[in-house]
Jmol script that loads the backbone (N, CA, C; Angstrom):
load data "model"
ATOM      1  N   MET A   1       5.975 -20.471  11.458  1.00  0.00           N
ATOM      2  CA  MET A   1       5.460 -19.193  11.020  1.00  0.00           C
ATOM      3  C   MET A   1       5.623 -19.116   9.636  1.00  0.00           C
ATOM      4  N   PRO A   2       4.663 -18.605   8.767  1.00  0.00           N
ATOM      5  CA  PRO A   2       4.942 -18.323   7.472  1.00  0.00           C
ATOM      6  C   PRO A   2       5.992 -17.165   6.944  1.00  0.00           C
ATOM      7  N   GLN A   3       6.592 -17.431   6.049  1.00  0.00           N
ATOM      8  CA  GLN A   3       7.800 -16.497   5.810  1.00  0.00           C
ATOM      9  C   GLN A   3       7.530 -15.081   5.795  1.00  0.00           C
ATOM     10  N   ARG A   4       6.117 -14.633   5.273  1.00  0.00           N
ATOM     11  CA  ARG A   4       5.687 -13.577   5.090  1.00  0.00           C
ATOM     12  C   ARG A   4       5.503 -12.782   6.338  1.00  0.00           C
ATOM     13  N   PHE A   5       4.984 -13.629   7.436  1.00  0.00           N
ATOM     14  CA  PHE A   5       4.616 -12.952   8.779  1.00  0.00           C
ATOM     15  C   PHE A   5       6.105 -12.921   9.498  1.00  0.00           C
ATOM     16  N   PHE A   6       6.990 -13.732   9.201  1.00  0.00           N
ATOM     17  CA  PHE A   6       8.200 -13.589   9.789  1.00  0.00           C
ATOM     18  C   PHE A   6       9.108 -12.317   9.393  1.00  0.00           C
ATOM     19  N   ASN A   7       8.988 -12.183   7.927  1.00  0.00           N
ATOM     20  CA  ASN A   7       9.460 -10.956   7.259  1.00  0.00           C
ATOM     21  C   ASN A   7       8.978  -9.728   7.900  1.00  0.00           C
ATOM     22  N   ASN A   8       7.506  -9.570   8.042  1.00  0.00           N
ATOM     23  CA  ASN A   8       6.839  -8.382   8.494  1.00  0.00           C
ATOM     24  C   ASN A   8       7.445  -8.142  10.061  1.00  0.00           C
ATOM     25  N   LEU A   9       7.370  -9.259  10.802  1.00  0.00           N
ATOM     26  CA  LEU A   9       7.767  -9.117  12.082  1.00  0.00           C
ATOM     27  C   LEU A   9       9.278  -8.583  12.335  1.00  0.00           C
ATOM     28  N   ARG A  10      10.120  -9.048  11.416  1.00  0.00           N
ATOM     29  CA  ARG A  10      11.546  -8.717  11.329  1.00  0.00           C
ATOM     30  C   ARG A  10      11.633  -7.197  11.007  1.00  0.00           C
ATOM     31  N   PHE A  11      10.713  -6.774  10.038  1.00  0.00           N
ATOM     32  CA  PHE A  11      10.779  -5.360   9.495  1.00  0.00           C
ATOM     33  C   PHE A  11      10.379  -4.442  10.781  1.00  0.00           C
ATOM     34  N   ARG A  12       9.310  -4.802  11.389  1.00  0.00           N
ATOM     35  CA  ARG A  12       8.658  -4.088  12.473  1.00  0.00           C
ATOM     36  C   ARG A  12       9.708  -3.942  13.602  1.00  0.00           C
ATOM     37  N   LYS A  13      10.243  -4.846  13.946  1.00  0.00           N
ATOM     38  CA  LYS A  13      11.455  -4.960  14.803  1.00  0.00           C
ATOM     39  C   LYS A  13      12.594  -3.916  14.570  1.00  0.00           C
ATOM     40  N   SER A  14      13.133  -4.165  13.200  1.00  0.00           N
ATOM     41  CA  SER A  14      14.162  -3.137  13.016  1.00  0.00           C
ATOM     42  C   SER A  14      13.862  -1.810  12.757  1.00  0.00           C
ATOM     43  N   HIS A  15      12.711  -1.406  12.383  1.00  0.00           N
ATOM     44  CA  HIS A  15      12.401  -0.106  11.920  1.00  0.00           C
ATOM     45  C   HIS A  15      11.302   0.663  12.955  1.00  0.00           C
ATOM     46  N   ASP A  16      10.878  -0.267  13.990  1.00  0.00           N
ATOM     47  CA  ASP A  16       9.738   0.178  14.895  1.00  0.00           C
ATOM     48  C   ASP A  16       8.462   0.789  14.341  1.00  0.00           C
ATOM     49  N   LYS A  17       8.256   0.275  13.162  1.00  0.00           N
ATOM     50  CA  LYS A  17       6.958   0.720  12.381  1.00  0.00           C
ATOM     51  C   LYS A  17       6.654  -0.295  11.412  1.00  0.00           C
ATOM     52  N   SER A  18       5.510  -0.289  11.048  1.00  0.00           N
ATOM     53  CA  SER A  18       4.985  -1.376   9.852  1.00  0.00           C
ATOM     54  C   SER A  18       5.594  -0.856   8.561  1.00  0.00           C
ATOM     55  N   PHE A  19       5.683  -1.865   7.691  1.00  0.00           N
ATOM     56  CA  PHE A  19       6.023  -1.555   6.466  1.00  0.00           C
ATOM     57  C   PHE A  19       5.024  -0.655   5.680  1.00  0.00           C
ATOM     58  N   SER A  20       3.934  -0.648   5.696  1.00  0.00           N
ATOM     59  CA  SER A  20       3.168   0.261   5.162  1.00  0.00           C
ATOM     60  C   SER A  20       3.185   1.796   5.609  1.00  0.00           C
ATOM     61  N   VAL A  21       3.502   1.915   7.039  1.00  0.00           N
ATOM     62  CA  VAL A  21       3.622   3.184   7.666  1.00  0.00           C
ATOM     63  C   VAL A  21       5.177   3.657   6.987  1.00  0.00           C
ATOM     64  N   TYR A  22       6.085   2.925   6.897  1.00  0.00           N
ATOM     65  CA  TYR A  22       7.351   3.212   6.508  1.00  0.00           C
ATOM     66  C   TYR A  22       7.216   3.756   4.958  1.00  0.00           C
ATOM     67  N   MET A  23       6.459   2.864   4.164  1.00  0.00           N
ATOM     68  CA  MET A  23       6.411   3.297   2.600  1.00  0.00           C
ATOM     69  C   MET A  23       5.656   4.618   2.495  1.00  0.00           C
ATOM     70  N   LEU A  24       4.489   4.853   3.408  1.00  0.00           N
ATOM     71  CA  LEU A  24       3.918   6.009   3.411  1.00  0.00           C
ATOM     72  C   LEU A  24       4.719   7.315   3.730  1.00  0.00           C
ATOM     73  N   GLN A  25       5.708   7.158   4.530  1.00  0.00           N
ATOM     74  CA  GLN A  25       6.694   8.286   5.088  1.00  0.00           C
ATOM     75  C   GLN A  25       7.816   8.391   4.080  1.00  0.00           C
ATOM     76  N   GLU A  26       8.371   7.151   3.554  1.00  0.00           N
ATOM     77  CA  GLU A  26       9.721   7.285   3.025  1.00  0.00           C
ATOM     78  C   GLU A  26       9.590   7.143   1.314  1.00  0.00           C
ATOM     79  N   ASN A  27       8.456   6.902   0.949  1.00  0.00           N
ATOM     80  CA  ASN A  27       8.376   6.783  -0.513  1.00  0.00           C
ATOM     81  C   ASN A  27       8.271   8.234  -1.231  1.00  0.00           C
ATOM     82  N   PRO A  28       9.401   8.460  -2.177  1.00  0.00           N
ATOM     83  CA  PRO A  28       9.197   9.852  -2.777  1.00  0.00           C
ATOM     84  C   PRO A  28       7.822  10.363  -3.178  1.00  0.00           C
ATOM     85  N   LYS A  29       7.555  11.543  -3.269  1.00  0.00           N
ATOM     86  CA  LYS A  29       6.178  12.017  -3.576  1.00  0.00           C
ATOM     87  C   LYS A  29       6.004  11.933  -5.109  1.00  0.00           C
ATOM     88  N   ASN A  30       7.057  11.853  -5.987  1.00  0.00           N
ATOM     89  CA  ASN A  30       6.878  11.887  -7.388  1.00  0.00           C
ATOM     90  C   ASN A  30       6.565  10.396  -7.779  1.00  0.00           C
ATOM     91  N   LEU A  31       6.673   9.491  -6.920  1.00  0.00           N
ATOM     92  CA  LEU A  31       6.191   8.111  -7.101  1.00  0.00           C
ATOM     93  C   LEU A  31       4.695   7.743  -6.679  1.00  0.00           C
ATOM     94  N   LEU A  32       4.034   8.753  -6.222  1.00  0.00           N
ATOM     95  CA  LEU A  32       2.668   8.643  -5.846  1.00  0.00           C
ATOM     96  C   LEU A  32       1.649   8.558  -7.147  1.00  0.00           C
ATOM     97  N   VAL A  33       1.167   7.378  -7.260  1.00  0.00           N
ATOM     98  CA  VAL A  33       0.232   7.533  -8.558  1.00  0.00           C
ATOM     99  C   VAL A  33      -1.147   8.113  -8.421  1.00  0.00           C
ATOM    100  N   LYS A  34      -1.612   7.940  -7.080  1.00  0.00           N
ATOM    101  CA  LYS A  34      -2.939   8.624  -7.012  1.00  0.00           C
ATOM    102  C   LYS A  34      -3.235   8.416  -5.395  1.00  0.00           C
ATOM    103  N   ASP A  35      -3.781   9.767  -4.864  1.00  0.00           N
ATOM    104  CA  ASP A  35      -4.163   9.670  -3.395  1.00  0.00           C
ATOM    105  C   ASP A  35      -5.604   9.668  -3.490  1.00  0.00           C
ATOM    106  N   TYR A  36      -6.301   8.591  -2.872  1.00  0.00           N
ATOM    107  CA  TYR A  36      -7.865   8.426  -2.882  1.00  0.00           C
ATOM    108  C   TYR A  36      -8.440   9.094  -1.811  1.00  0.00           C
ATOM    109  N   GLY A  37      -7.480   9.567  -0.624  1.00  0.00           N
ATOM    110  CA  GLY A  37      -8.182   9.987   0.529  1.00  0.00           C
ATOM    111  C   GLY A  37      -7.661   8.965   1.726  1.00  0.00           C
ATOM    112  N   GLU A  38      -8.318   7.948   1.845  1.00  0.00           N
ATOM    113  CA  GLU A  38      -7.952   6.828   2.900  1.00  0.00           C
ATOM    114  C   GLU A  38      -6.877   5.852   2.404  1.00  0.00           C
ATOM    115  N   VAL A  39      -6.799   5.791   1.073  1.00  0.00           N
ATOM    116  CA  VAL A  39      -5.874   5.037   0.604  1.00  0.00           C
ATOM    117  C   VAL A  39      -5.030   5.576  -0.537  1.00  0.00           C
ATOM    118  N   VAL A  40      -3.838   5.045  -0.751  1.00  0.00           N
ATOM    119  CA  VAL A  40      -2.914   5.592  -1.619  1.00  0.00           C
ATOM    120  C   VAL A  40      -2.485   4.460  -2.705  1.00  0.00           C
ATOM    121  N   LEU A  41      -2.038   4.755  -4.043  1.00  0.00           N
ATOM    122  CA  LEU A  41      -1.755   4.024  -4.940  1.00  0.00           C
ATOM    123  C   LEU A  41      -0.133   4.487  -5.220  1.00  0.00           C
ATOM    124  N   ILE A  42       0.937   3.759  -5.041  1.00  0.00           N
ATOM    125  CA  ILE A  42       2.062   4.272  -5.217  1.00  0.00           C
ATOM    126  C   ILE A  42       3.052   3.367  -5.886  1.00  0.00           C
ATOM    127  N   VAL A  43       4.050   3.755  -6.561  1.00  0.00           N
ATOM    128  CA  VAL A  43       5.077   2.862  -7.231  1.00  0.00           C
ATOM    129  C   VAL A  43       6.292   2.963  -5.949  1.00  0.00           C
ATOM    130  N   PRO A  44       6.637   1.793  -5.492  1.00  0.00           N
ATOM    131  CA  PRO A  44       7.709   1.678  -4.561  1.00  0.00           C
ATOM    132  C   PRO A  44       8.943   2.153  -5.035  1.00  0.00           C
ATOM    133  N   TYR A  45       9.728   2.829  -4.311  1.00  0.00           N
ATOM    134  CA  TYR A  45      11.007   3.523  -4.862  1.00  0.00           C
ATOM    135  C   TYR A  45      12.057   2.193  -5.092  1.00  0.00           C
ATOM    136  N   PHE A  46      11.753   0.971  -4.655  1.00  0.00           N
ATOM    137  CA  PHE A  46      12.809  -0.027  -4.712  1.00  0.00           C
ATOM    138  C   PHE A  46      12.359  -1.045  -6.031  1.00  0.00           C
ATOM    139  N   MET A  47      11.243  -0.686  -6.835  1.00  0.00           N
ATOM    140  CA  MET A  47      10.780  -1.478  -7.732  1.00  0.00           C
ATOM    141  C   MET A  47      11.685  -1.329  -8.972  1.00  0.00           C
ATOM    142  N   LYS A  48      12.074  -2.345  -9.627  1.00  0.00           N
ATOM    143  CA  LYS A  48      12.946  -2.350 -10.770  1.00  0.00           C
ATOM    144  C   LYS A  48      11.992  -1.855 -11.975  1.00  0.00           C
ATOM    145  N   ARG A  49      10.686  -2.240 -12.109  1.00  0.00           N
ATOM    146  CA  ARG A  49       9.888  -1.980 -13.244  1.00  0.00           C
ATOM    147  C   ARG A  49       8.715  -1.060 -12.526  1.00  0.00           C
ATOM    148  N   PRO A  50       8.596  -0.044 -13.181  1.00  0.00           N
ATOM    149  CA  PRO A  50       7.553   1.238 -12.862  1.00  0.00           C
ATOM    150  C   PRO A  50       6.146   0.750 -12.959  1.00  0.00           C
ATOM    151  N   LEU A  51       5.867  -0.585 -13.579  1.00  0.00           N
ATOM    152  CA  LEU A  51       4.573  -1.311 -13.840  1.00  0.00           C
ATOM    153  C   LEU A  51       4.065  -1.637 -12.238  1.00  0.00           C
ATOM    154  N   ASP A  52       5.014  -2.024 -11.440  1.00  0.00           N
ATOM    155  CA  ASP A  52       4.645  -2.400  -9.918  1.00  0.00           C
ATOM    156  C   ASP A  52       4.050  -1.487  -9.128  1.00  0.00           C
ATOM    157  N   MET A  53       3.019  -1.628  -8.496  1.00  0.00           N
ATOM    158  CA  MET A  53       2.378  -0.577  -7.865  1.00  0.00           C
ATOM    159  C   MET A  53       1.924  -1.341  -6.415  1.00  0.00           C
ATOM    160  N   MET A  54       1.627  -0.517  -5.305  1.00  0.00           N
ATOM    161  CA  MET A  54       1.295  -0.957  -4.217  1.00  0.00           C
ATOM    162  C   MET A  54       0.112   0.041  -3.674  1.00  0.00           C
ATOM    163  N   LEU A  55      -0.957  -0.861  -3.207  1.00  0.00           N
ATOM    164  CA  LEU A  55      -2.181   0.016  -2.626  1.00  0.00           C
ATOM    165  C   LEU A  55      -1.867  -0.170  -1.200  1.00  0.00           C
ATOM    166  N   LEU A  56      -1.815   1.065  -0.508  1.00  0.00           N
ATOM    167  CA  LEU A  56      -1.730   1.149   1.096  1.00  0.00           C
ATOM    168  C   LEU A  56      -2.927   1.912   1.616  1.00  0.00           C
ATOM    169  N   VAL A  57      -3.354   1.215   2.726  1.00  0.00           N
ATOM    170  CA  VAL A  57      -4.416   1.926   3.607  1.00  0.00           C
ATOM    171  C   VAL A  57      -3.803   2.803   4.421  1.00  0.00           C
ATOM    172  N   LYS A  58      -4.164   4.129   4.636  1.00  0.00           N
ATOM    173  CA  LYS A  58      -3.432   5.005   5.471  1.00  0.00           C
ATOM    174  C   LYS A  58      -3.580   4.839   6.983  1.00  0.00           C
ATOM    175  N   ASP A  59      -4.614   4.122   7.293  1.00  0.00           N
ATOM    176  CA  ASP A  59      -4.951   3.650   8.711  1.00  0.00           C
ATOM    177  C   ASP A  59      -4.170   2.359   8.837  1.00  0.00           C
ATOM    178  N   SER A  60      -2.911   2.404   9.382  1.00  0.00           N
ATOM    179  CA  SER A  60      -2.030   0.958   9.404  1.00  0.00           C
ATOM    180  C   SER A  60      -2.364  -0.072  10.378  1.00  0.00           C
ATOM    181  N   SER A  61      -3.550   0.546  11.259  1.00  0.00           N
ATOM    182  CA  SER A  61      -4.114  -0.283  12.258  1.00  0.00           C
ATOM    183  C   SER A  61      -4.990  -1.267  11.895  1.00  0.00           C
ATOM    184  N   LYS A  62      -5.300  -1.127  10.448  1.00  0.00           N
ATOM    185  CA  LYS A  62      -6.303  -2.115  10.020  1.00  0.00           C
ATOM    186  C   LYS A  62      -5.369  -3.154   9.170  1.00  0.00           C
ATOM    187  N   CYS A  63      -5.691  -4.435   9.592  1.00  0.00           N
ATOM    188  CA  CYS A  63      -4.947  -5.583   8.779  1.00  0.00           C
ATOM    189  C   CYS A  63      -5.692  -6.468   7.900  1.00  0.00           C
ATOM    190  N   TYR A  64      -6.939  -6.226   7.929  1.00  0.00           N
ATOM    191  CA  TYR A  64      -7.660  -7.042   7.129  1.00  0.00           C
ATOM    192  C   TYR A  64      -8.676  -6.225   6.459  1.00  0.00           C
ATOM    193  N   LEU A  65      -9.273  -6.745   5.287  1.00  0.00           N
ATOM    194  CA  LEU A  65     -10.270  -6.317   4.510  1.00  0.00           C
ATOM    195  C   LEU A  65     -11.684  -5.889   5.051  1.00  0.00           C
ATOM    196  N   HIS A  66     -12.002  -6.853   6.183  1.00  0.00           N
ATOM    197  CA  HIS A  66     -13.244  -6.828   6.671  1.00  0.00           C
ATOM    198  C   HIS A  66     -13.192  -5.560   7.789  1.00  0.00           C
ATOM    199  N   GLN A  67     -12.132  -4.951   8.055  1.00  0.00           N
ATOM    200  CA  GLN A  67     -11.908  -3.961   9.172  1.00  0.00           C
ATOM    201  C   GLN A  67     -12.087  -2.524   8.236  1.00  0.00           C
ATOM    202  N   LEU A  68     -12.090  -2.382   7.077  1.00  0.00           N
ATOM    203  CA  LEU A  68     -12.244  -1.219   6.324  1.00  0.00           C
ATOM    204  C   LEU A  68     -13.488  -0.853   6.536  1.00  0.00           C
ATOM    205  N   ASN A  69     -13.990   0.602   6.704  1.00  0.00           N
ATOM    206  CA  ASN A  69     -15.116   1.075   6.618  1.00  0.00           C
ATOM    207  C   ASN A  69     -15.438   1.281   5.254  1.00  0.00           C
ATOM    208  N   GLU A  70     -16.795   1.686   5.051  1.00  0.00           N
ATOM    209  CA  GLU A  70     -17.524   1.752   3.630  1.00  0.00           C
ATOM    210  C   GLU A  70     -16.741   2.534   2.695  1.00  0.00           C
ATOM    211  N   ILE A  71     -16.253   3.715   3.231  1.00  0.00           N
ATOM    212  CA  ILE A  71     -15.472   4.749   2.282  1.00  0.00           C
ATOM    213  C   ILE A  71     -14.189   4.069   1.830  1.00  0.00           C
ATOM    214  N   GLU A  72     -13.320   3.372   3.090  1.00  0.00           N
ATOM    215  CA  GLU A  72     -12.097   2.721   2.466  1.00  0.00           C
ATOM    216  C   GLU A  72     -12.304   1.542   1.658  1.00  0.00           C
ATOM    217  N   GLN A  73     -13.303   0.940   1.727  1.00  0.00           N
ATOM    218  CA  GLN A  73     -13.748  -0.362   0.661  1.00  0.00           C
ATOM    219  C   GLN A  73     -13.871   0.273  -0.570  1.00  0.00           C
ATOM    220  N   GLN A  74     -14.761   1.406  -0.669  1.00  0.00           N
ATOM    221  CA  GLN A  74     -14.964   2.026  -1.941  1.00  0.00           C
ATOM    222  C   GLN A  74     -13.580   2.502  -2.687  1.00  0.00           C
ATOM    223  N   GLN A  75     -12.716   3.162  -1.870  1.00  0.00           N
ATOM    224  CA  GLN A  75     -11.496   3.511  -2.407  1.00  0.00           C
ATOM    225  C   GLN A  75     -10.479   2.670  -2.784  1.00  0.00           C
ATOM    226  N   VAL A  76     -10.495   1.513  -1.902  1.00  0.00           N
ATOM    227  CA  VAL A  76      -9.731   0.349  -2.379  1.00  0.00           C
ATOM    228  C   VAL A  76     -10.138  -0.233  -3.713  1.00  0.00           C
ATOM    229  N   SER A  77     -11.560  -0.356  -3.882  1.00  0.00           N
ATOM    230  CA  SER A  77     -12.138  -1.005  -5.164  1.00  0.00           C
ATOM    231  C   SER A  77     -11.784   0.029  -6.313  1.00  0.00           C
ATOM    232  N   GLN A  78     -11.946   1.181  -6.113  1.00  0.00           N
ATOM    233  CA  GLN A  78     -11.720   2.277  -7.332  1.00  0.00           C
ATOM    234  C   GLN A  78     -10.104   2.228  -7.506  1.00  0.00           C
ATOM    235  N   ALA A  79      -9.402   2.100  -6.673  1.00  0.00           N
ATOM    236  CA  ALA A  79      -8.022   2.054  -6.897  1.00  0.00           C
ATOM    237  C   ALA A  79      -7.615   0.885  -7.626  1.00  0.00           C
ATOM    238  N   ILE A  80      -8.033  -0.112  -7.116  1.00  0.00           N
ATOM    239  CA  ILE A  80      -7.823  -1.522  -7.905  1.00  0.00           C
ATOM    240  C   ILE A  80      -8.207  -1.414  -9.398  1.00  0.00           C
ATOM    241  N   GLN A  81      -9.457  -0.860  -9.752  1.00  0.00           N
ATOM    242  CA  GLN A  81     -10.035  -0.774 -10.995  1.00  0.00           C
ATOM    243  C   GLN A  81      -9.161   0.214 -11.834  1.00  0.00           C
ATOM    244  N   GLU A  82      -8.698   1.310 -11.088  1.00  0.00           N
ATOM    245  CA  GLU A  82      -7.768   2.291 -12.126  1.00  0.00           C
ATOM    246  C   GLU A  82      -6.414   1.657 -12.493  1.00  0.00           C
ATOM    247  N   ALA A  83      -5.885   0.972 -11.345  1.00  0.00           N
ATOM    248  CA  ALA A  83      -4.560   0.267 -11.638  1.00  0.00           C
ATOM    249  C   ALA A  83      -4.690  -0.755 -12.810  1.00  0.00           C
ATOM    250  N   LEU A  84      -5.763  -1.473 -12.721  1.00  0.00           N
ATOM    251  CA  LEU A  84      -5.863  -2.448 -13.704  1.00  0.00           C
ATOM    252  C   LEU A  84      -6.139  -1.849 -15.049  1.00  0.00           C
ATOM    253  N   ARG A  85      -6.836  -0.722 -15.036  1.00  0.00           N
ATOM    254  CA  ARG A  85      -7.104   0.067 -16.405  1.00  0.00           C
ATOM    255  C   ARG A  85      -5.727   0.718 -16.850  1.00  0.00           C
ATOM    256  N   LEU A  86      -5.014   1.168 -15.833  1.00  0.00           N
ATOM    257  CA  LEU A  86      -3.774   1.808 -16.440  1.00  0.00           C
ATOM    258  C   LEU A  86      -2.850   0.673 -16.925  1.00  0.00           C
ATOM    259  N   LEU A  87      -2.941  -0.671 -16.554  1.00  0.00           N
ATOM    260  CA  LEU A  87      -2.049  -1.696 -16.837  1.00  0.00           C
ATOM    261  C   LEU A  87      -2.308  -2.233 -18.155  1.00  0.00           C
ATOM    262  N   LEU A  88      -3.887  -2.188 -18.617  1.00  0.00           N
ATOM    263  CA  LEU A  88      -4.301  -2.861 -19.576  1.00  0.00           C
ATOM    264  C   LEU A  88      -4.490  -1.847 -20.772  1.00  0.00           C
ATOM    265  N   ASP A  89      -4.305  -0.455 -20.544  1.00  0.00           N
ATOM    266  CA  ASP A  89      -4.428   0.310 -21.715  1.00  0.00           C
ATOM    267  C   ASP A  89      -3.293   0.328 -22.420  1.00  0.00           C
TER     268      ASP A  89
END
end "model"
wireframe off; spacefill off
backbone 0.3
color backbone group
């Protein structure tokens, strides 16, 4: 089993929820970069550098990009574009 899958499984077993659900619930509101509606761009509280961001889909039942509906796809695309713009400016 790849390490990433093992880590995700271990986290789910110990917290009884996925990592993305945990982050949506526990990350401080002041570290929210932007809420797009169906997706959010956040700076995780455990990051040492504030330039690190995570893009989370609020519907945690979706594990793959092809599962996203058109609105979620557009918001993911917009969030990635704006995050890159923030980092490059």
